[in-house]
C-alpha positions, 0 to 999 in steps of 0.5 A, a space after each residue: 500500500 502507498 501514501 496519498 498523493 496530491 499534497 494530502 500529507 498525513 495529519 498525524 505525523 507520528 513523531 515517535 516513529 519518525 524520531 526512531 527512524 532518524 536514530 536508526 538511520 543516523 544524523 546523515 538523514 538530514 543531509 542536503 538532497 543535492 549531494 545525495 542525488 549525485 550519490 544515487 547515480 551509482 547504477 544503471 539498468 545494465 549493471 553487473 551483479 555486485 556481491 555484498 552490501 546492505 539494502 535499507 528499506 523504509 516501511 510504513 508499518 511494523 510487522 505484526 507477527 501474529 499476522 504472518 500467515 495473512 496478506 496484510 501490512 509488512 507481512 508480504 515483504 517478510 515472507 518473500 525474504 524468509 520463506 518459500 512456497 511449493 510453486 510460484 506464479 509469474 506476474 502476468 499469468 496463472 501458470 505455476 512454476 517450480 520452486 520447492 516442488 520440482 514437478 507435479 501430477 494432478 489426477 484426472 478427476 482433480 481429487 489428488 496431486 503428487 508433488 516431487 520436492 527438492 532434496 537440496 533444501 534446508 531450513 535456516 536452522 540447518 534441518 533438511 526440508 522434507 514432505 512432512 514439512 509440507 504436511 505441517 505447513 498446510 495443516 498449520 495454515 488451515 488452523 483458524 487461529 492464524 486467520 490465513 485467508 486461504 484456510 478453507 482451501 487448505 482444509 480441503 486437503 484431507 490426506 497426506 502421503 509423506 512416505 517418501 521424504 521428497 514426494 508428497 501426495 495430497 488428497 482433496 475433499 473435492 476438485 479445487 480450481 484454486 489448488 495452485 493458488 494455495 500451493 503458491 501462497 502457503 509458506 513452508 514453515 518450521 515445525 520446531 520453532 512454530 510456537 515462537 513464530 507468532 511472537 516474532 521471536 523466531 522466524 525460520 524458513 528456507 528462503 534466501 535471507 534469515 531473520 536476525 532481529 526485530 526492534 518493535 515499531 523500529 526495525 527488522 534485520 535479515 542476513 544472507 542465508 549462506 546455505 541457500 539452495 540456489 547457487 551463489 545467491 543471494 548477492 546481498 549480505 543484509 536487508 534492514 527494514 526501518 519503520 518510517 511511518 510518514 510518507 514525507 519522511 520516507 521521501 526525504 530518507 530516500 533522497 538523502 541516501 539513507 534508504 534504497 527502497 521505500 513503500 510509502 511515498 505518495 503517488 504524486 511524489 512518485 510522479 516527480 521521482 520517476 523524472 529525477 536522475 538516480 531514482 525509479 518507481 517500481 509498479 507492482 504489475 500483476 499484484 493489483 489491489 482494489 480499493 472499495 467501500 465496505 458496508 456492514 449490512 447488519 447496520 439497519 441503515 445499510 440493510 436495504 440494498 437500495 441504500 447501497 445501490 445509491 452509494 454505488 451510483 454516487 461514487 466518482 470512481 474516475 476522480 478517485 483513480 485520477 487524483 488519489 492514485 494519479 491514474 495508476 489504475 482504472 475504475 471498476 464495478 467488480 473486483 476482477 482486474 483486466 487480466 483475470 479470467 473473470 473480467 467482463 467489461 459489460 458487467 463493469 458499467 452497471 454503476 457508473 456515476 449517476 447522482 440523479 439516479 442515486 437521489 431518486 433511489 433514496 427519495 423512496 426510502 427513509 433518510 439514513 442517519 449519519 454513518 461512520 466511514 472508517 479508514 486506516 491511517 497508516 496509508 494516507 491514500 485512504 484518507 484522500 479516498 474517504 474525503 472524496 467519498 464523503 463529498 460524493 455521499 453528501 451530494 445525494 443526502 447521505 452524511 458520513 463522519 470520517 473515523 480514522 483508525 490506526 493500523 492494528 485496530 483496523 486489521 482487527 476490525 477487518 478480520 473480526 467483522 467489527 466495522 460499524 457503518 462504512 469503511 474504506 480500504 483495498 483488497 487483494 486476491 482478485 489477481 488469482 483464480 477468481 474462486 480464491 477471492 470468494 472463499 478466502 478474502 476477509 471482505 468477500 468470504 461467502 461464509 464469513 465476511 467483514 460485511 456480515 453478509 449472508 446468502 445461500 445463493 452467494 455461498 452456492 455460487 462461490 462453491 460452484 466456482 471453487 469446486 471446478 477441476 479447472 480454473 478456465 474454460 466454458 464452465 469456469 466462465 459461466 461460474 464466474 459470471 454467476 459470481 459477478 452477478 451475485 456481487 453486483 446484486 448484493 453490493 455488500 462491497 462497492 468497488 471503486 477500482 484497481 490501483 497498482 501498488 508502487 515502491 520507490 527506489 534508488 537506481 543503485 538497486 537492481 534485480 528486485 522482483 515480487 510475487 502476485 501477493 507483493 512478496 518482495 524477492 531479493 534473491 537476485 537483488 544487488 546494489 551497484 
């Protein structure tokens, strides 16, 4: 996630975090930008790999260790450094590539899969990776205490044949159209240190970097895994995350050379940064996020779908994408990005902005009371979006009161379905197989979602898409159309549009990559 553009800086500067960041980075953070820009000109796109060095990354929020199996906050960055999954999707397609699994065979009936595993992989503790670790990781991921988004899909794995340490056969309760989403997502976990994972005392995986230290709300430190199974990788010796909870402070730290990478610089500042020598903007294509307005349908004021329809007609999606995200995205009525097998352009025009129609709908109903509109203060794009939504709804006679909420509380409310009234955030998972969204993501899960929306028809449509043996083809297309119609008719979530996450980087950084969940991959990264 990124900070808001258009000069809409955070109103609460979070001085404590900023001071802590300066203490870690050193007094050089106050150096003049002119000399720093000259220092940043050290690399170009044709640079040859250089071994060694410490990559310094400014992040808006600290890791919440209990959320390590979710896709929230800083979690994807840590997962990408420390852990690995069995397969990995490329950015632009849903075609799994080998990672810890070398190859696989899916049964013709879609009810089992056999995976051949690498035999040269060790955990950071030195223990060899085996098929029993796959079983342990899938069972742990399915445990509700971890609040993992794909836990229902993991729970559909009902049998594990681990008789061969380097091969595993998974038996499934039914075909899973999103089976490889699961295998791409679940990190292979260390059973010997699992009790210390949730506290953040030990974070042990098989990935290119090992966890060294965490200073809460200040810093995370990772060092090169010298026993990594990819020969001569990684190049970097060390990666340090520094929590810099203000977007302007991150920009200053990047310009003064104190960090090489930043996750919270505003879209507007990124526009300027991309034109500046020594810097680049990394756009996470294939890892799209969708910004939306959520509605607690258990609230009497929002229980009537006609109120939610009026809200959908009132939203100025074009303005939000243009002003808040500086055009780095596009408006939508449905969650599916353009590269999704569920994308349907004809269904994305139902709720184009129509203030007159919104007013006409509300004229038939009692006037709604003032509604709270909650947003996460850690990411100022949501404040900017909330202000536009507040103005849009005022035009049609719905008064909302903005309710800024700090990150940890906001995530707790999202997972626990505790929002009153309306809220604004973004969601992931629509860039995967479409069934993953509606059986997994907190806002969309057909059986339990943040809106408290319940519908047997929605559950049926979600299950029908989920239990297909294939994620594409005529049957899948029909299933996704039925899902889309359920979402458009119920409107428990009101989509605004896709936005592309961005990081800001020094041109000294090369070889940086990412996954579809924005897990940061530094295996090939180097500083030059």
